N, C-alpha and C positions, 0 to 999 in steps of 0.2 A: 504494500500500500504506500510505501514511501516513494516508489518510482512514479514520476508524473504521469506516464502512460497508463499505469495500472489504476491510479485513483481517478484519472480523467475518464477512463472507460467505465468505472463504477458510477461516477457522477452522471455520465450520459445515460446509463442504464436505469438507475433508481431515482434520478432527479433529486439528489440530496447533495447539498453543498459540501465542499471540502476546503481545507485550509492550506493546501499545498500550492503556493504561489507559482511554482514551476509548471503546474498542471493547468493553469488558467487559460493559456493559449490553446490547449487541447480540448477544452470543454466546449460543447456545442453552443454557439452564440445564442440560440433560443433559450438555453438553460442559464448561461451566465448573465444574460440580460433580463431574466425573470426576477423581479424584485420580491416575489414571494419566496424564492429560493435564496437569492443573494440580495439582502436588503441594502438600500443605498446608505450613504454616510449619515444622512439626516435621521433615518430610522434607527440605525445602530447607536447614534449618540443619544437618542431619546430613551432607548432601552437600557443602555448602560453608560450613563454620563461620566462616571469615574474612569472607566476604561478609555473612553474617547479622550478625556483630558490627559490621562497618562500617556496615551499614544502620541498625542500632539506635542507633549513636552519631553518625550523620551530621547535619549541619545544612546547609541550602541556602545557597549563597553569597549574601551580601547580606541574608540574613534576620536579624532581631534575634538577637543572640547568636552570630552567625557570626564566626569568628576573623579572617577576611580575605576580600577579594573575589578571585575566580579570575581576573578580567580587569580591565583598566583602560581608560579612555578615552584616546585619543591626542590 
């Protein structure tokens, strides 16, 4: 299921959203464009405002401007 081709095929078969961004281009446009399956940003922000705010303010660990690294080398 981690392979984009596999999860995209499953999404195209069962009409269920997946979170694999690499699979997005492989999902049928009729499914990926269906807001009942993949809600738009406005709906997602209304459903989970804290997650939307966190995503808007997040910085990947190790990226320029990141406050600290999440892991360290032993």
